[in-house]
Kinemage of the C-alpha trace (Angstrom):
@kinemage 1
@onewidth
@group {chain A} dominant
@subgroup {mainchain}
@vectorlist {calphas} color= white
{ca met a 1} P 89.700 80.349 91.322
{ca asn a 2} L 92.385 78.940 93.364
{ca cys a 3} L 95.243 80.592 94.812
{ca arg a 4} L 97.830 79.499 92.053
{ca leu a 5} L 95.273 80.425 89.068
{ca lys a 6} L 95.187 83.629 90.772
{ca ala a 7} L 98.754 84.154 91.016
{ca thr a 8} L 99.206 83.045 87.764
{ca ala a 9} L 96.401 85.227 86.535
{ca leu a 10} L 98.331 88.085 88.119
{ca val a 11} L 101.850 87.554 87.309
{ca ala a 12} L 100.963 86.940 83.560
{ca pro a 13} L 100.363 90.050 82.151
{ca met a 14} L 103.672 91.592 83.921
{ca leu a 15} L 105.494 88.579 82.225
{ca ala a 16} L 103.947 89.427 78.851
{ca ala a 17} L 104.622 93.026 79.497
{ca ala a 18} L 108.066 92.011 80.500
{ca leu a 19} L 109.063 89.962 77.140
{ca thr a 20} L 107.492 92.575 75.220
{ca phe a 21} L 109.920 95.099 75.757
{ca ala a 22} L 112.715 92.761 76.029
{ca asn a 23} L 111.822 91.892 72.374
{ca ala a 24} L 111.123 95.452 71.557
{ca gln a 25} L 115.158 95.377 71.067
{ca pro a 26} L 116.003 95.425 67.480
{ca his a 27} L 116.945 91.980 65.901
{ca pro a 28} L 120.195 92.698 63.834
{ca glu a 29} L 120.793 91.181 60.456
{ca pro a 30} L 123.038 88.258 60.145
{ca gly a 31} L 126.649 89.006 60.553
{ca gln a 32} L 125.548 92.472 61.877
{ca pro a 33} L 126.004 93.485 66.067
{ca pro a 34} L 123.359 94.199 67.981
{ca arg a 35} L 121.768 97.634 68.063
{ca his a 36} L 120.310 98.598 71.627
{ca trp a 37} L 117.631 101.553 72.527
{ca ala a 38} L 118.818 104.097 75.217
{ca ala a 39} L 117.373 106.936 76.749
{ca thr a 40} L 118.927 110.589 75.979
{ca trp a 41} L 116.636 112.354 77.570
{ca ile a 42} L 114.006 112.629 80.105
{ca ala a 43} L 111.121 115.026 81.603
{ca pro a 44} L 109.707 113.488 84.449
{ca ala a 45} L 106.142 114.173 85.063
{ca gln a 46} L 104.568 115.547 88.153
{ca pro a 47} L 101.334 116.200 89.245
{ca leu a 48} L 99.108 119.404 89.000
{ca trp a 49} L 98.506 121.546 92.112
{ca gly a 50} L 95.274 123.439 93.339
{ca ser a 51} L 95.199 127.223 92.476
{ca asp a 52} L 95.848 127.845 96.219
{ca phe a 53} L 99.321 126.734 96.039
{ca ala a 54} L 102.108 129.361 96.293
{ca leu a 55} L 103.155 128.900 92.344
{ca pro a 56} L 100.645 129.201 89.386
{ca leu a 57} L 100.496 126.017 86.964
{ca gly a 58} L 102.123 128.519 84.158
{ca met a 59} L 99.940 126.018 81.719
{ca pro a 60} L 96.368 126.003 80.503
{ca gln a 61} L 94.559 122.922 81.941
{ca ala a 62} L 92.423 122.351 79.149
{ca leu a 63} L 93.651 122.106 75.203
{ca gln a 64} L 92.044 121.486 72.157
{ca asp a 65} L 92.874 121.838 68.322
{ca ser a 66} L 96.167 122.712 69.486
{ca thr a 67} L 99.798 121.762 68.730
{ca leu a 68} L 102.373 121.614 71.759
{ca arg a 69} L 106.130 122.348 70.456
{ca gln a 70} L 108.369 121.245 72.814
{ca phe a 71} L 112.804 121.215 72.318
{ca leu a 72} L 115.429 119.606 73.997
{ca arg a 73} L 118.751 118.367 73.919
{ca thr a 74} L 120.186 114.672 73.491
{ca ser a 75} L 122.724 113.741 75.607
{ca ile a 76} L 124.200 110.746 73.475
{ca gly a 77} L 123.588 110.220 69.722
{ca gly a 78} L 122.104 107.665 67.919
{ca asp a 79} L 121.168 106.332 64.314
{ca arg a 80} L 117.427 106.143 64.951
{ca ile a 81} L 114.934 107.787 67.354
{ca arg a 82} L 112.006 107.174 69.582
{ca ile a 83} L 109.477 109.671 71.350
{ca val a 84} L 107.801 108.334 74.665
{ca val a 85} L 104.298 109.956 75.003
{ca asp a 86} L 103.284 109.796 78.482
{ca asn a 87} L 99.798 110.333 80.263
{ca gln a 88} L 100.717 109.733 84.059
{ca tyr a 89} L 98.464 111.421 86.623
{ca ser a 90} L 95.486 111.914 84.253
{ca asp a 91} L 92.060 110.268 84.596
{ca gln a 92} L 91.413 110.166 80.872
{ca pro a 93} L 92.700 108.973 77.512
{ca leu a 94} L 94.987 111.168 75.560
{ca lys a 95} L 94.762 111.275 71.883
{ca ile a 96} L 97.666 112.550 69.844
{ca gly a 97} L 96.628 113.047 66.183
{ca arg a 98} L 99.843 113.626 64.408
{ca ala a 99} L 103.620 113.757 65.948
{ca his a 100} L 106.353 114.982 64.372
{ca val a 101} L 110.107 115.118 65.309
{ca ala a 102} L 113.280 117.708 63.908
{ca thr a 103} L 116.574 118.029 64.788
{ca leu a 104} L 117.499 121.609 64.463
{ca gly a 105} L 120.432 123.924 63.556
{ca ser a 106} L 122.061 124.652 59.916
{ca his a 107} L 121.280 120.827 58.661
{ca gly a 108} L 118.293 119.996 60.473
{ca arg a 109} L 115.478 118.387 59.463
{ca gly a 110} L 112.077 116.913 60.126
{ca val a 111} L 110.055 113.752 59.757
{ca pro a 112} L 106.899 112.324 61.130
{ca val a 113} L 106.234 110.237 64.222
{ca arg a 114} L 104.010 107.106 63.945
{ca phe a 115} L 102.723 104.389 66.487
{ca asp a 116} L 101.909 101.335 65.398
{ca gly a 117} L 102.459 102.539 61.868
{ca gln a 118} L 99.879 105.335 62.756
{ca glu a 119} L 99.735 109.024 62.176
{ca gly a 120} L 98.444 109.122 65.982
{ca val a 121} L 97.956 107.287 69.053
{ca val a 122} L 95.375 107.064 72.167
{ca val a 123} L 97.305 106.905 75.559
{ca ala a 124} L 95.280 105.120 78.104
{ca ala a 125} L 95.218 107.036 81.274
{ca gly a 126} L 98.048 106.856 83.689
{ca ala a 127} L 99.895 105.005 80.418
{ca lys a 128} L 102.672 105.834 78.592
{ca ala a 129} L 103.121 105.091 74.557
{ca val a 130} L 106.232 104.490 72.904
{ca ser a 131} L 106.928 105.627 69.219
{ca asp a 132} L 107.816 103.658 66.193
{ca pro a 133} L 111.690 103.843 65.442
{ca val a 134} L 112.043 106.927 63.395
{ca asp a 135} L 114.960 107.036 60.696
{ca leu a 136} L 116.278 110.581 61.973
{ca ala a 137} L 120.228 110.155 63.284
{ca val a 138} L 121.317 112.408 66.072
{ca ala a 139} L 124.668 113.405 67.753
{ca ala a 140} L 125.047 114.181 71.287
{ca gly a 141} L 124.189 117.367 72.177
{ca thr a 142} L 121.676 117.512 69.079
{ca arg a 143} L 118.529 120.367 69.957
{ca leu a 144} L 115.118 118.819 68.779
{ca gln a 145} L 111.778 119.927 68.337
{ca ala a 146} L 109.049 117.307 68.834
{ca asp a 147} L 105.373 118.578 67.965
{ca leu a 148} L 102.415 117.056 69.413
{ca tyr a 149} L 98.793 118.046 67.737
{ca leu a 150} L 95.672 117.564 70.168
{ca pro a 151} L 92.714 117.295 68.210
{ca glu a 152} L 90.674 116.828 70.976
{ca pro a 153} L 89.896 118.435 74.357
{ca thr a 154} L 92.797 117.268 76.225
{ca arg a 155} L 93.011 117.881 80.420
{ca leu a 156} L 96.130 118.060 81.589
{ca gly a 157} L 97.103 115.249 84.349
{ca gly a 158} L 100.994 115.464 84.460
{ca phe a 159} L 103.560 117.873 83.201
{ca his a 160} L 106.812 119.419 84.075
{ca trp a 161} L 106.755 122.521 85.096
{ca asp a 162} L 110.378 124.208 85.060
{ca ala a 163} L 111.248 123.256 81.119
{ca arg a 164} L 114.245 125.958 81.337
{ca asp a 165} L 113.300 125.961 77.565
{ca gln a 166} L 110.418 127.894 75.736
{ca thr a 167} L 107.259 125.200 74.620
{ca leu a 168} L 104.917 126.965 72.190
{ca leu a 169} L 101.155 126.400 72.064
{ca ile a 170} L 100.090 127.027 68.782
{ca pro a 171} L 96.248 127.305 67.328
{ca gly a 172} L 95.509 123.910 64.725
{ca asp a 173} L 97.547 121.063 63.690
{ca arg a 174} L 101.031 122.734 63.178
{ca ala a 175} L 103.110 119.602 63.307
{ca gly a 176} L 105.807 120.104 61.601
{ca leu a 177} L 105.115 123.428 60.411
{ca ala a 178} L 106.393 126.958 60.844
{ca ala a 179} L 105.090 128.572 64.174
{ca pro a 180} L 102.994 131.871 63.932
{ca gln a 181} L 104.368 135.138 65.204
{ca asp a 182} L 101.607 134.817 68.064
{ca ala a 183} L 102.080 131.435 69.241
{ca gln a 184} L 101.700 131.174 72.893
{ca val a 185} L 105.040 130.853 74.676
{ca leu a 186} L 104.893 128.683 78.029
{ca ser a 187} L 107.804 127.609 80.189
{ca thr a 188} L 106.281 124.342 81.044
{ca arg a 189} L 106.242 120.738 79.525
{ca ala a 190} L 103.993 118.104 79.076
{ca phe a 191} L 103.212 114.685 77.292
{ca val a 192} L 106.576 113.973 76.327
{ca ser a 193} L 108.505 112.364 78.866
{ca ser a 194} L 111.317 111.024 76.927
{ca val a 195} L 113.511 110.383 73.815
{ca leu a 196} L 115.149 107.031 72.792
{ca val a 197} L 118.278 106.760 70.797
{ca gln a 198} L 119.614 103.228 68.690
{ca thr a 199} L 122.976 102.175 69.671
{ca ala a 200} L 125.693 99.599 68.945
{ca ala a 201} L 126.628 99.984 72.960
{ca arg a 202} L 124.648 98.581 75.608
{ca pro a 203} L 122.862 101.814 77.267
{ca ser a 204} L 125.198 103.476 80.113
{ca ala a 205} L 123.238 106.186 81.788
{ca val a 206} L 123.736 108.365 85.010
{ca val a 207} L 120.514 109.755 86.195
{ca ala a 208} L 120.595 113.178 88.363
{ca leu a 209} L 117.594 113.074 91.182
{ca gly a 210} L 116.705 116.257 92.731
{ca asp a 211} L 114.836 119.195 92.940
{ca ser a 212} L 114.997 123.071 91.285
{ca ile a 213} L 119.219 123.212 91.444
{ca thr a 214} L 119.102 119.881 89.334
{ca asp a 215} L 116.213 121.184 87.182
{ca gly a 216} L 118.193 124.332 86.162
{ca asn a 217} L 116.288 126.864 87.793
{ca gly a 218} L 118.401 130.114 87.895
{ca ala a 219} L 120.252 129.006 84.329
{ca thr a 220} L 119.593 130.400 80.979
{ca pro a 221} L 116.454 129.437 79.474
{ca gly a 222} L 116.840 127.324 76.266
{ca ala a 223} L 120.894 127.666 76.748
{ca asp a 224} L 121.091 123.815 78.116
{ca lys a 225} L 123.417 124.960 81.235
{ca arg a 226} L 122.211 123.174 84.242
{ca trp a 227} L 124.731 121.127 85.696
{ca pro a 228} L 123.418 117.550 84.390
{ca asp a 229} L 123.732 119.787 80.331
{ca phe a 230} L 127.487 120.316 81.533
{ca leu a 231} L 128.124 117.007 82.930
{ca ala a 232} L 126.263 115.262 79.579
{ca gly a 233} L 129.027 116.957 78.127
{ca arg a 234} L 131.715 115.690 79.885
{ca leu a 235} L 130.108 111.786 79.528
{ca ala a 236} L 129.453 112.080 75.676
{ca pro a 237} L 132.897 110.975 74.607
{ca arg a 238} L 132.064 108.007 76.816
{ca gly a 239} L 128.611 107.142 74.922
{ca val a 240} L 127.089 107.735 78.723
{ca ala a 241} L 123.571 109.444 79.021
{ca val a 242} L 122.972 111.902 81.455
{ca leu a 243} L 119.639 111.747 82.250
{ca asn a 244} L 118.195 114.727 84.277
{ca ala a 245} L 115.473 113.762 86.895
{ca gly a 246} L 115.244 116.825 88.690
{ca ile a 247} L 111.744 118.358 89.475
{ca ser a 248} L 111.587 122.206 90.966
{ca gly a 249} L 109.767 121.894 94.582
{ca asn a 250} L 110.836 118.294 95.075
{ca arg a 251} L 111.676 116.787 98.392
{ca leu a 252} L 113.226 113.550 99.520
{ca leu a 253} L 110.563 112.378 102.338
{ca arg a 254} L 107.137 114.437 101.375
{ca pro a 255} L 105.492 115.229 98.150
{ca gly a 256} L 105.579 118.810 97.009
{ca met a 257} L 105.898 119.954 93.395
{ca gly a 258} L 106.040 116.060 92.126
{ca glu a 259} L 105.973 112.991 94.601
{ca ala a 260} L 108.615 112.472 96.797
{ca gly a 261} L 112.159 111.722 95.416
{ca leu a 262} L 111.816 108.404 97.329
{ca ala a 263} L 108.268 107.470 96.147
{ca arg a 264} L 109.951 108.634 92.432
{ca leu a 265} L 113.152 106.622 92.834
{ca gly a 266} L 111.650 103.867 90.792
{ca lys a 267} L 110.153 105.412 87.655
{ca asp a 268} L 112.208 108.147 87.137
{ca val a 269} L 115.767 106.515 87.785
{ca leu a 270} L 115.694 102.567 88.421
{ca glu a 271} L 113.778 101.828 85.055
{ca gln a 272} L 116.106 103.968 83.051
{ca pro a 273} L 117.692 101.617 80.483
{ca gly a 274} L 121.261 100.910 81.508
{ca val a 275} L 121.329 103.110 84.681
{ca gly a 276} L 124.833 102.508 86.524
{ca ser a 277} L 124.518 105.605 88.980
{ca val a 278} L 122.372 107.734 90.339
{ca ile a 279} L 123.852 111.461 91.743
{ca val a 280} L 121.261 112.386 94.736
{ca leu a 281} L 120.497 116.312 95.329
{ca leu a 282} L 117.461 116.356 97.451
{ca gly a 283} L 116.975 117.747 101.027
{ca thr a 284} L 117.003 121.566 100.417
{ca asn a 285} L 113.336 121.613 100.124
{ca asp a 286} L 112.542 119.285 102.613
{ca ile a 287} L 114.405 121.835 104.932
{ca gly a 288} L 113.734 125.009 103.595
{ca trp a 289} L 109.834 124.546 103.188
{ca pro a 290} L 108.453 123.987 106.334
{ca gly a 291} L 107.038 127.304 108.232
{ca gly a 292} L 107.358 129.000 104.890
{ca pro a 293} L 104.715 130.117 102.139
{ca phe a 294} L 105.049 126.245 100.356
{ca ala a 295} L 104.406 124.333 103.925
{ca pro a 296} L 103.420 126.762 106.032
{ca ala a 297} L 101.615 124.185 108.422
{ca glu a 298} L 104.544 121.675 108.329
{ca lys a 299} L 107.366 120.989 110.918
{ca gly a 300} L 110.352 120.216 109.768
{ca pro a 301} L 112.336 117.070 109.751
{ca ser a 302} L 115.501 116.295 111.719
{ca val a 303} L 118.755 115.131 110.167
{ca asp a 304} L 117.900 111.991 111.498
{ca asp a 305} L 114.608 111.587 109.326
{ca leu a 306} L 116.532 112.770 106.216
{ca ser a 307} L 119.343 110.376 107.002
{ca arg a 308} L 117.244 107.424 107.161
{ca gly a 309} L 115.528 108.797 104.120
{ca leu a 310} L 118.786 108.707 102.288
{ca arg a 311} L 119.895 105.072 103.728
{ca gln a 312} L 116.530 103.983 102.359
{ca leu a 313} L 117.092 105.518 99.000
{ca val a 314} L 120.506 103.760 98.790
{ca ala a 315} L 119.384 100.426 99.827
{ca gln a 316} L 116.320 100.600 96.952
{ca ala a 317} L 118.791 101.100 94.570
{ca his a 318} L 121.619 99.068 95.462
{ca val a 319} L 119.244 96.067 95.324
{ca his a 320} L 119.327 97.214 91.290
{ca gly a 321} L 122.995 97.002 91.107
{ca val a 322} L 123.028 100.948 91.022
{ca arg a 323} L 125.857 102.868 92.808
{ca val a 324} L 124.361 106.365 94.587
{ca ile a 325} L 126.632 109.309 94.750
{ca gly a 326} L 125.326 111.618 97.269
{ca ala a 327} L 125.565 115.392 96.752
{ca thr a 328} L 125.773 117.681 99.922
{ca val a 329} L 122.967 120.618 99.897
{ca pro a 330} L 124.368 123.966 98.659
{ca pro a 331} L 124.099 127.031 101.179
{ca phe a 332} L 120.797 129.355 100.878
{ca glu a 333} L 121.490 132.031 103.316
{ca asp a 334} L 118.563 135.002 102.164
{ca ala a 335} L 117.226 132.662 99.989
{ca leu a 336} L 114.123 134.049 97.957
{ca lys a 337} L 114.388 137.653 100.406
{ca gly a 338} L 112.767 140.300 99.350
{ca thr a 339} L 109.662 137.915 97.659
{ca pro a 340} L 106.688 136.750 98.479
{ca leu a 341} L 108.056 133.433 98.771
{ca glu a 342} L 110.518 134.676 101.702
{ca gly a 343} L 110.844 132.232 104.725
{ca his a 344} L 113.081 129.498 103.161
{ca tyr a 345} L 116.226 130.683 105.178
{ca ser a 346} L 116.537 130.726 108.854
{ca pro a 347} L 119.840 129.918 111.321
{ca ala a 348} L 117.586 127.118 112.849
{ca lys a 349} L 117.033 125.111 109.021
{ca glu a 350} L 120.964 126.299 108.551
{ca ala a 351} L 122.031 124.267 111.235
{ca val a 352} L 119.864 121.332 110.335
{ca arg a 353} L 121.901 121.861 106.484
{ca gln a 354} L 125.165 121.668 108.186
{ca ala a 355} L 124.391 118.712 109.985
{ca leu a 356} L 122.761 117.032 107.122
{ca asn a 357} L 125.984 117.695 105.032
{ca ala a 358} L 128.301 116.551 107.933
{ca trp a 359} L 126.533 112.870 107.833
{ca ile a 360} L 126.712 112.815 103.746
{ca arg a 361} L 130.096 113.626 104.094
{ca thr a 362} L 130.755 110.899 106.553
{ca ala a 363} L 128.729 108.501 107.361
{ca gly a 364} L 129.857 106.190 104.559
{ca ala a 365} L 126.381 105.730 103.426
{ca phe a 366} L 126.821 106.490 99.567
{ca asp a 367} L 129.427 104.516 97.082
{ca ala a 368} L 130.840 108.098 96.492
{ca val a 369} L 130.401 111.881 97.818
{ca val a 370} L 130.018 114.943 95.476
{ca asp a 371} L 130.617 118.121 97.523
{ca phe a 372} L 128.507 120.497 95.892
{ca asp a 373} L 128.242 122.590 99.226
{ca lys a 374} L 132.132 123.096 99.308
{ca glu a 375} L 132.099 124.171 95.631
{ca leu a 376} L 129.412 126.690 95.613
{ca arg a 377} L 129.827 128.243 99.081
{ca asp a 378} L 131.817 131.769 99.835
{ca pro a 379} L 134.562 131.415 101.855
{ca ser a 380} L 134.287 134.706 103.612
{ca arg a 381} L 130.426 133.768 104.340
{ca pro a 382} L 130.373 129.602 103.967
{ca thr a 383} L 126.143 130.004 104.804
{ca arg a 384} L 125.635 131.731 101.289
{ca leu a 385} L 126.412 131.063 98.046
{ca arg a 386} L 129.310 132.728 96.317
{ca pro a 387} L 128.433 135.800 94.550
{ca glu a 388} L 129.810 135.018 91.357
{ca tyr a 389} L 127.672 131.867 91.268
{ca asp a 390} L 124.347 133.077 92.442
{ca ser a 391} L 121.553 133.501 89.873
{ca gly a 392} L 120.590 136.596 92.459
{ca asp a 393} L 117.852 134.607 94.400
{ca his a 394} L 120.637 133.418 96.735
{ca leu a 395} L 119.128 130.002 96.287
{ca his a 396} L 120.067 128.460 92.718
{ca pro a 397} L 123.170 129.011 91.130
{ca asn a 398} L 123.880 130.777 87.829
{ca asp a 399} L 125.549 129.032 84.311
{ca ala a 400} L 128.853 129.298 86.129
{ca gly a 401} L 127.558 127.837 89.473
{ca tyr a 402} L 126.112 125.219 87.259
{ca glu a 403} L 129.402 124.297 85.031
{ca ala a 404} L 131.496 124.199 88.318
{ca met a 405} L 129.127 121.745 89.317
{ca ala a 406} L 129.263 119.267 86.953
{ca asn a 407} L 133.127 119.808 86.847
{ca val a 408} L 133.287 119.195 90.697
{ca val a 409} L 131.750 115.435 89.764
{ca asn a 410} L 134.662 112.405 89.705
{ca leu a 411} L 133.838 110.633 86.753
{ca gln a 412} L 135.958 107.672 88.011
{ca ala a 413} L 133.923 107.314 91.313
{ca leu a 414} L 130.484 108.015 89.124
{ca leu a 415} L 130.811 105.199 86.549
{ca met a 416} L 131.276 101.275 86.825
{ca pro a 417} L 134.512 100.314 86.113
{ca glu a 418} L 133.966 98.882 82.483
{ca val a 419} L 132.203 101.958 81.793
{ca ala a 420} L 134.664 104.459 83.069
{ca ala a 421} L 137.321 102.330 81.256
{ca arg a 422} L 136.148 103.590 77.697
């Protein structure tokens, strides 16, 4: 085969996939406005880690004949929805026997989810599957229950460690049925990575890329009190989705709990429908992990290392026409002090944090800057969180702190002009 034929053979499948996605947008009836599919919620997958890591997985690695029930909240509404099932990081196919989704609340209702008209689907190793459209209208802020029945032996490949919500693991096929009182309660997620909604407006989204402070550690579980949740409430009237791409333990430059932020920028941010802006809050774990329980043998990065990584992230986002809002790193004096995970803070690490924040504020590398450090720090002791915003571990904000973070985001600086005018 000559080079041109080889290139054609390689490009054809990618082109076909692109055309399939483009044609997946619903075709309107004559005289009707076009409809679009937009992401309303995401939970990025992360690979498993070994038993020698500082934190447990918090989830069985093998499942069989069981139903996984997960709860989530939409950031924008639509007249129909689709569920995305994700088999990332697995080397085995994932078989879904049945799926079901329901709205929660006084007027909640549920419907089965189908794939190509079938009750279930087999998702290839490392792949995703998008469900058929489901006739279930949702509003912004709707709480959903998504059930997946796993009939066969299933090994966990990827998952999301900190759900900030409860997940129920129920024996047998209970998709769409009441859960027994003794259902196992997990604090993790798996397999459902995105929910799409059908809307009349073209998709417009803001993605929050970060670590546990974006993932919401310290917020009340099940209450949707992460800072991206509060930001979603501010942007919902404009029809702008806020997609939380936070992964607890994430780092900008190195893998940790999840691939490095730079490595997952493409799939977790740039591939989202209609993404116009990304808020980047990374660096806390790059600075805090080395020399502590999470990365005892590592040497910490310099400010030059971190700033070069952030500049590269901005460059990649700008190639795709995505605005980048840089966020300063909040204070973490005494972080995790008195726990087995102590070691996150030192005066030397604080000096790196201060220097990085000065660079974020003044370098002009970003389209805009949100100063979370200024908002969260204690005026009487700027190296620590304000007591009223501290969840108790001196690292993660509480509900009030997360609300304050969302409120300090400048919406005009965040949005494209045509969206800001809505």
